[in-house]
N, C-alpha and C positions, 0 to 999 in steps of 0.2 A: 311427442307420447301424450294421449287422449290421458286426464285422469279421472278413475273409475268413481275415487272420493276422496274427500276433502279435510283433513282435521284441523280445526279452530279451538284451540286451547286444550279444554276437555269434552269440545263437542264433536261430531263427526256427522259429513253431511253425504250422500250418495251424488251423483252428477246430475240427475234428474231430481233431486229434493231441491237442487239448488238454484235450476232453472224455475221451476215452478215457484219458487220465494222468489226470484228477481220478477217474475213475472208479476207477479202478485202485486208484490213494491211496485211497480214500475202503475199498473193499472191503480194503485192509490193514488202515487204522484198526480195521475193525470188528470186524475178526477177530483182533486185539492185543488188545483189551480184553474181546472173548468169551472170547477164549483164555487167557486172566490170571484170568476164571472161572470157565472150567471146566479150569484147568490144563495144557493144551493149547497147540501152536504150532502155527500153520496158515501162518505167514507162507513158510515157504516153498514149501509144496504150491501159493497161490496165485501166488507166484512163476512155479513150472513151468505152472502151468494156463497162465498168459498168453504163457509161450516158445512153449508147444506148439501154443497157436493162432497165433500168429503163424509157427510155422513152416509149419504145417500152410495154413495163410490165403498164404503165399509159394511154395509148392512145388506147388499146387492152382491158381493163378493163371500159373505161366509152363505147367505143363504145357497147360492152354486156350490159352497164347498163343505157344505152343513154336516153331512158324515163325519169329514177329517177333524172336526174337532170335538175334544174330550168334553166339554161341557161349556155351561153358560161364560166362567172366567178367560177362558182361553179365548173365545167366541170377540169378548172385549178386551181384547189385546190383544190393541195395535202396532206394535212393536215386529210382529211379523209380516209386516207392509203387504198385508193381503187389501189391496183395493181396487176394484173394479171401473178402472178410468173413465170406460165411457159413459156408465152409470152415473157417476159422477157429474161427466161434464154435462150430459142430458137432465139433469136436477138443477143442476148450478144455472143451467141455460133458461129452463123452463122458469125458476124463480125470478130470474133479470127478467123476461118478458114479460113476467105478471107487472113486477113490480114498475116497468116502462109505461103500460098500458095504465095502471092506477095511476101515475103520479107523472102527469104530465111537466111537472117543475124537472123531474130530474132526468127527464130522456135527455137530453143535451150531453150532461158531463158524465151521462151515467154511463149513454153509448159510447163518447169518445174514452173513456175508461177502460169498460171493455174490449174496445177494438184495441187501444194502444196494449194490455195483458193480453188476449188471445193473439196480437203479433208478436210479441215479444216472446210470448210459448212458442209459437209455431215458428220463427225462425230459428228460436235456439236450441228447438229439439229437432228439426230438420237440421241443423247444421254438424249437432252431435251425432245423430245416427248418419249420416253421410260420411263423417270420418269416422264410426266404426267399423262401420262396412268396409273402407278401404285400408283400412290401416288394422287390425284387429286378429291379425293371422292365432293359431295356437301355438305359443311361445315357445321357441327350444330350448327353454333353460336348464343347464345343467342342473339337475338334484341328485339324491340318494333316498335309497329304501332303506329300510330298519337296518339291514345288516351291510349297509355300506356300500353297497353295491352303486353304480352312475345308472342314474332313470330320468328318461324326458317325456312329455306328453306325446311330443311327435310321433313317439317309438311307440309307446303304449299305443295309441290310437292308429299306428299303420298294426300291431300284430292283433287288436280285437276288430278293428273295421263297426264300432261302435261309437256312437256320441259320449263325450266325456263330459262330466258333472265335476267338477274341480272347486273343493272347499279349500278355501283357505285360515288358518285356527291355528289357536297355539291355547296351551293349555290356562296362561291367567285370564284365558275372558270367556264372564261368566255369560253371556249368547252362544258360546260357541261350543262348552260346554251342553247347555239345556240344547240343544240342538242335533246332539250328537245321537243319541236314541233314534230320532227321526229318519238320521241317515243309515245309522245299521238296520234300520226294518228295511227300507228302502233296497239298500244291497245286496238284503237276504231276495227280495221280490222280484225286482225290478231287474231281468236278467237279460234285457237287449240295452241298457244303459253301464257306463264303466263308469264308478265313482272314484273319485283321488284326494286322497285327506292330505293335505301339503301344508304339515305346522313349520311356522315361520320364529323360525329364530333361536330355537331351543335341541338337546343334545338327543340321541337314542335310547339311553339310559332313561332321561326324567320322559322322555313319551312313551317306552314301557313300563314305567313305575306308575304315567296315567292312566291310560289302557288296564291297569288290571286293577288300579283302584277304584276306578270307575263302572268296573266290568264290560269293558267293550273289546269285540270282537269285530274287529277292521282290516278288511282287506285296501292296496294301494294307499298303507299311511305312509308317505315321503318327508325326508325333510330339507328344508330348503335353511340353512342355518343364515346366512348370508342376507335374505327377505329380498332377495333376487327378482323371486318372482313375481310377488309384490311390486317390485318398482317396473317389470317389464308389462305388466298388464293394467299399471295407472291404481293398484288399489291399494291403499294406504291405511286401509285402516279392518278391523278385523269385526266379525266373521264377514267373509265376499265370498259368495259362489259365481261360480261361471259357465255357463250352460255352453256347449261347442259340441255343433253338429258334427255327423262323421265326415264328412269334409274340412272338419278345423277351422272352421268360422264360427267365430261368437256371434251365439244368436240372442243371449239373454246376461244380463249381469241382475245377481239381488245380493243386496249392502245390508246388513243385520240377519239379524236373526230368522231363523226360517222355522215354518211350525209341517204338520203333515201337509195343509192346505194350502201353501204357498210354494212347497217344494212339489206340490202336483200339478201348480199351473206354470209351472217351470217345464217340469216332465211334461207336460203336453203342447205347450211350444217346441219344444227342443224335437217332438218329433212331429 
């Protein structure tokens, strides 16, 4: 089973974040080796390329979803994972191209490092997407609703004939709590999407107390006391949100806290 997220001590990483980190480290390693051979350092340039790409990806995303944010603080808060990857790629490549044109001494080691990083990223992302498409159907995990009745995602999808947005959460998880009002608003306004909130490892009484404490009114709040859905989907950190189309195929995964903007992005891809 392909893992959607990996927990290392107190840190949690999505699979795609790890792919990006590995590709960047490969670029740094190749850059260091080629730079030593040509007696020129390219590490600082590679770091600059990375951060320019990251900044551009965030800025373009925020501009695209400007109205979905409440204010400047929320727009600066990158914990929602809102990035426009195409914009970041273009900006980073643009800066790298300018550096290659301006600095003849860096051309060979920097070109080699960029090629190695991009090749690593492309191969890992391609392999990941292929495996996801082949082995990520809607899981038939046995769950319970808040009244103790059996429930399952395939059964709900068959009943509604709608795409499903499945959120894995727990009451002890601060990002889960922060994103709940966003989901509540979406559930009330997005009538063509079915939202499901699968609690991981807690009792019905505890969930009821949590909902009342935070004044939340959510439909399809289900229980998964053995964390079976997390294992079935490869999601081992919370919150994780899975986007399934009406045919029951996984089309997108968001690891970490969702904002209105990143939820809108996910729903747009789902449709």
